[in-house]
Every structure is written in C-alpha cells, then in structure tokens.
C-alpha distance (Angstrom), angle and dihedral (degrees) to the residues before:
residue distance angle dihedral
M1 . . .
S2 3.78 . .
T3 3.79 123.5 .
F4 3.73 88.9 -112.8
V5 3.76 130.4 41.0
S6 3.79 115.5 -120.5
T7 3.76 117.1 -56.0
T8 3.78 90.2 -117.9
L9 3.77 93.7 55.2
R10 3.77 94.5 39.9
R11 3.76 94.0 51.3
S12 3.78 94.8 42.6
T13 3.80 89.0 74.1
I14 3.76 101.9 67.1
A15 3.79 112.2 -160.3
A16 3.76 111.3 155.7
I17 3.79 91.6 -164.5
G18 3.78 100.7 170.2
A19 3.74 98.4 46.5
V20 3.79 94.6 44.9
L21 3.81 93.9 47.0
A22 3.78 92.0 47.1
A23 3.78 94.0 49.9
C24 3.78 96.0 42.5
L25 3.77 101.0 40.7
F26 3.75 108.4 28.1
G27 3.79 109.7 17.3
P28 3.80 128.1 -144.4
Y29 3.81 108.2 -45.3
P30 3.78 122.0 -175.2
V31 3.80 113.8 -120.4
R32 3.77 92.5 -111.9
A33 3.81 126.5 129.1
A34 3.79 97.8 -170.6
E35 3.76 138.8 -14.1
G36 3.78 108.2 -58.8
V37 3.83 93.3 5.8
S38 3.80 120.0 104.3
H39 3.77 133.4 170.4
P40 3.81 135.8 -158.4
D41 3.77 113.7 -76.1
F42 3.81 111.8 -123.2
S43 3.79 93.2 175.6
G44 3.78 118.5 133.3
V45 3.78 144.0 60.6
W46 3.81 113.4 -57.6
A47 3.82 133.5 -171.7
V48 3.78 128.6 -164.6
L49 3.77 114.6 -90.5
R50 3.83 99.1 176.4
F51 3.77 142.7 -48.2
T52 3.77 138.0 -142.4
G53 3.79 126.8 -114.9
P54 3.81 135.9 45.1
V55 3.82 115.4 -27.3
G56 3.79 119.6 -130.8
S57 3.78 130.5 -172.8
F58 3.80 122.6 -42.3
F59 3.80 92.5 16.2
M60 3.80 92.7 -64.7
P61 3.79 127.8 134.8
Q62 3.76 113.3 -92.5
D63 3.80 114.4 -106.7
P64 3.82 112.8 -102.0
P65 3.81 118.2 -114.3
L66 3.80 110.3 -87.9
S67 3.80 124.0 -132.5
A68 3.82 117.4 -111.6
N69 3.77 90.2 -97.9
G70 3.79 93.2 45.9
Q71 3.78 91.8 48.5
K72 3.79 91.0 51.7
I73 3.80 92.4 50.7
V74 3.79 93.7 47.1
D75 3.82 94.7 44.4
E76 3.79 93.3 51.2
F77 3.79 90.8 48.8
R78 3.81 95.7 47.0
A79 3.80 92.0 46.3
K80 3.81 86.6 68.0
Y81 3.81 99.2 30.7
D82 3.80 99.2 46.1
V83 3.81 104.5 171.3
H84 3.83 92.2 -169.2
K85 3.80 96.4 49.1
Y86 3.77 93.1 50.2
D87 3.80 97.6 30.5
M88 3.80 91.5 -122.6
E89 3.80 102.7 136.4
P90 3.86 104.3 165.7
N91 3.80 93.0 -128.2
Q92 3.81 90.0 62.4
Y93 3.79 90.2 61.7
C94 3.79 100.3 42.3
V95 3.79 94.5 -108.4
E96 3.80 107.3 174.8
H97 3.77 111.7 -102.6
G98 3.80 95.7 -136.3
M99 3.78 125.5 -176.4
P100 2.95 126.7 10.2
S101 3.79 100.1 1.8
I102 3.80 93.0 58.0
L103 3.83 81.8 78.2
W104 3.81 96.1 50.8
G105 3.81 100.0 79.2
L106 3.79 94.5 -128.3
G107 3.76 112.4 -161.5
G108 3.80 89.6 11.1
A109 3.80 92.1 -68.4
P110 3.81 113.1 160.4
M111 3.80 126.9 -147.4
E112 3.77 130.7 -135.6
I113 3.80 124.8 -143.0
I114 3.78 119.7 -154.5
Q115 3.82 108.7 -168.3
Q116 3.78 125.0 -157.2
P117 3.81 128.4 164.2
K118 3.81 94.7 -104.9
R119 3.79 102.4 25.8
I120 3.78 138.8 29.8
T121 3.78 117.2 -156.8
L122 3.80 119.9 -155.7
L123 3.82 116.9 -163.3
S124 3.77 121.1 -169.2
E125 3.77 121.0 -157.6
A126 3.81 87.7 -148.7
T127 3.82 107.2 96.2
N128 3.83 88.7 -22.9
Q129 3.82 95.1 -84.7
F130 3.78 127.1 168.6
R131 3.76 141.1 -165.7
F132 3.81 130.7 -161.3
M133 3.82 116.7 -151.4
Y134 3.79 108.1 -165.8
L135 3.82 118.4 -147.8
D136 3.81 99.4 175.9
G137 3.81 98.0 99.2
R138 3.77 97.1 -100.4
K139 3.77 124.7 143.6
A140 3.76 127.4 -128.6
P141 3.84 108.7 -84.5
E142 3.80 118.7 -108.6
E143 3.80 94.3 -142.0
Y144 3.77 107.1 47.5
P145 3.84 132.9 120.9
H146 3.76 120.0 -107.6
T147 3.79 109.4 -114.0
R148 3.79 136.8 -177.1
N149 3.81 92.7 -99.4
G150 3.80 98.3 31.1
Y151 3.79 127.8 -154.3
S152 3.79 117.5 -52.7
I153 3.82 128.1 -156.6
G154 3.76 122.1 -179.7
H155 3.79 142.6 -176.2
W156 3.79 135.8 -177.4
D157 3.78 123.2 -108.1
G158 3.82 100.2 -173.6
D159 3.80 106.2 -63.4
T160 3.81 93.9 -14.9
L161 3.79 123.2 91.4
I162 3.79 112.2 -146.6
V163 3.80 116.4 -161.0
D164 3.81 128.1 -175.0
T165 3.79 117.1 -162.7
T166 3.81 122.4 -164.6
L167 3.83 137.5 154.6
I168 3.80 90.5 64.7
E169 3.77 120.8 163.9
E170 3.79 115.3 -111.1
W171 3.83 113.9 -100.2
K172 3.79 123.0 -168.2
F173 3.78 101.9 171.1
A174 3.81 125.1 86.9
R175 3.83 123.2 -62.6
W176 3.79 102.2 71.0
P177 3.82 103.6 -36.2
H178 3.79 112.4 -145.1
S179 3.80 143.2 170.5
E180 3.79 126.2 -112.2
N181 3.83 87.5 -100.2
A182 3.80 93.9 62.5
V183 3.81 118.3 126.0
F184 3.82 122.7 -155.7
T185 3.79 116.6 -159.9
E186 3.80 116.7 -168.3
K187 3.79 131.9 -170.3
F188 3.81 112.5 -159.9
S189 3.80 121.2 -167.1
L190 3.78 143.5 145.8
I191 3.80 125.0 -117.1
D192 3.78 134.8 173.1
A193 3.79 114.9 -89.5
A194 3.80 89.3 -121.7
D195 3.81 89.5 62.0
V196 3.82 96.1 57.7
P197 3.82 107.5 114.6
P198 3.82 117.8 -118.9
P199 3.80 114.2 -95.5
P200 3.82 116.7 -99.3
G201 3.82 88.6 -154.2
G202 3.78 97.1 -49.0
A203 3.80 100.6 106.1
R204 3.76 120.5 110.3
R205 3.78 116.9 -100.6
G206 3.78 124.2 -127.1
P207 3.81 136.0 71.3
P208 3.78 115.7 -16.4
R209 3.78 115.6 -91.3
A210 3.77 127.6 -140.8
P211 3.81 112.6 -84.3
V212 3.79 113.3 -83.5
T213 3.78 113.5 -119.3
G214 3.77 135.6 178.3
K215 3.78 122.1 24.8
V216 3.80 127.1 -8.4
L217 3.79 123.7 -155.2
V218 3.80 114.8 -127.9
D219 3.79 125.3 -161.2
E220 3.81 117.2 -176.6
I221 3.82 106.4 -165.1
T222 3.82 123.8 -164.2
M223 3.79 121.3 -174.9
T224 3.83 117.9 -159.5
D225 3.79 116.0 -173.8
P226 3.85 117.9 150.0
D227 3.79 90.3 -177.4
F228 3.81 92.4 65.7
Y229 3.82 106.5 16.7
D230 3.81 139.3 44.3
K231 3.80 94.0 -141.4
P232 3.81 140.5 10.6
T233 3.81 119.3 -85.4
T234 3.80 123.1 -144.2
M235 3.80 131.3 -167.1
T236 3.80 131.6 167.5
Y237 3.80 125.9 -138.6
Y238 3.82 124.9 -160.1
Y239 3.80 121.6 -158.2
R240 3.77 131.9 -165.9
K241 3.80 120.7 -148.8
L242 3.77 111.1 -115.1
P243 3.83 110.7 -121.0
N244 3.83 94.9 -140.5
Q245 3.83 93.3 42.5
E246 3.82 91.3 -143.3
F247 3.77 119.7 164.6
F248 3.79 121.6 177.9
E249 3.78 143.9 -175.4
D250 3.80 120.4 -90.2
T251 3.81 108.9 -134.3
C252 3.81 95.4 -173.2
S253 3.80 95.8 128.6
T254 3.80 92.2 51.8
G255 3.78 91.2 63.0
I256 3.81 91.8 49.8
W257 3.79 92.4 49.3
L258 3.79 92.2 48.5
E259 3.81 91.2 48.5
Q260 3.80 90.6 53.6
F261 3.80 90.5 45.2
E262 3.81 91.8 54.3
K263 3.81 89.8 47.1
R264 3.81 90.8 53.7
I265 3.83 90.8 48.9
A266 3.81 91.5 49.8
E267 3.83 90.7 49.4
S268 3.79 90.6 49.1
E269 3.81 92.9 49.3
G270 3.81 89.2 47.9
D271 3.80 91.4 52.8
K272 3.80 90.8 51.0
S273 3.80 93.8 50.6
A274 3.77 91.0 49.6
Q275 3.83 92.2 57.5
C-alpha cells in the first residue's frame, strides 16, 4: 500500500490546516524583523520542482556513502529489521518522514510555510508533519527529546535564512540514515525562475508542466554527521509556488486502520464458520 491514499480520496477531505491555524492563532504578521528591516517572504504553499545530486528510487536523493563505522552500524541494524523480508517499509505504515525527507515532497506532497518575525512554521502535507524554525535568538535546549524533525534555530544573513537543526532522532533505514548527533544546516532563499539551473536528471517525470514563472524557493541542505559519514553532504532543492495554494490533510493512517479492521472482521468470520 502506498504512503498516501489515492489523490482523489486525499484531496476530497479539504482541511487547510496551515492557513486556518495561522489565521486563528497568530494573525497576519508583516514579514519584518525590526523597524526598517525586512526580509524575503517565503510564505505560501510550495511543491518540489527539482533537486541537485544523484537521483535514487522514487525520485528521491540517493543516500550518501556511509563511513566504515556508519556502514557497520546500519548493516547490523538492517540485518534484524529487514523491511523487504517482512514487508515493513515505513511508508506503508505512515511513519513520519522526518529530516531531511520532510523536505523532499514524497508522493507529490507540498509544504506550506507560515512566516512570522520570530518563528517560521513549515507544514508538510505528508503525514501531517510540522517544523518550527525559531528566529528569536534562542539556543537549542540542553534537555529536550530527540524527534524526527529535531529542533531548528535560524537567523538571517541578508536575504538568506540560515537554519541549524539538531536533536534529531537516529534513523538507520533508507533516506539519508543518520545518528542522533547529526546536524542539518539549511540556507533558504528566493531566486527568479529563470535562474534555476537545468536538471542533471533530477526533474520529475511525467507530462510537461506549464513554465514556472516568478520566484522559486531554494533550500540548500547540508548534513554533517561524523558518526555515520566521513564528510558533510550537500544537496539543493528548488520549489515552485502552487498557483491555487491548496494544502490538504493526509489520511494515510485511516487506510491502515481500516485495512487492519477488515482483517480482524475476516478472521472473526472465519473462526465462526469453523465452529
């Protein structure tokens, strides 16, 4: 079963979570850090246009080569937790994608950015994930649980938003395995669509889309993890702003629950007929 239910079913349940929460809870803030200082506005619903680097399966970035120590850790783990042997691929069970694949638009899922002066909220349609990127000068807390998306702190360098994410839960399956000591550094910016480099094989397949115009969101992502890798790895993602700005609820877990429910019913009916 796919990570997401069919597009028709998924988009029939309209729940514009980001827009509603932003309007109800926080109100319309100007994108202004201080009097006379403004920054680019990343607000809106964005979908992956392309990315740089080697392309793996299902239009995902290829996993970087692990260090000898990282390979040993991952091999030992996967020898026990063999997703192919037991048909337990995480996507089939709505496991949150976490960093960095929350940014990859798996299954075509867009993300919405809600921008405020002291915090940027990133919502992913995939498994209804979220990230908070704090811009208020705080430091990462010393006592804080490691989570799939970690703890993100950002600051502006001119028109570029630099975000460091730490306190990320260890991940040993595919999609950029990493230790709990991994650090992801991102550089967000806006460029003109005409300045997006041509894809070296990293453009989505399918029928041609209408030409992208206006501004494109850029996220340069660098992963540093000495526990699993010999050197940092960097890739760059480009996002187009969706013209209809629609953002919906992912009902992935509902399908899994219903499938298990039907299995239990079938087992029960089988037990009755055997009596």
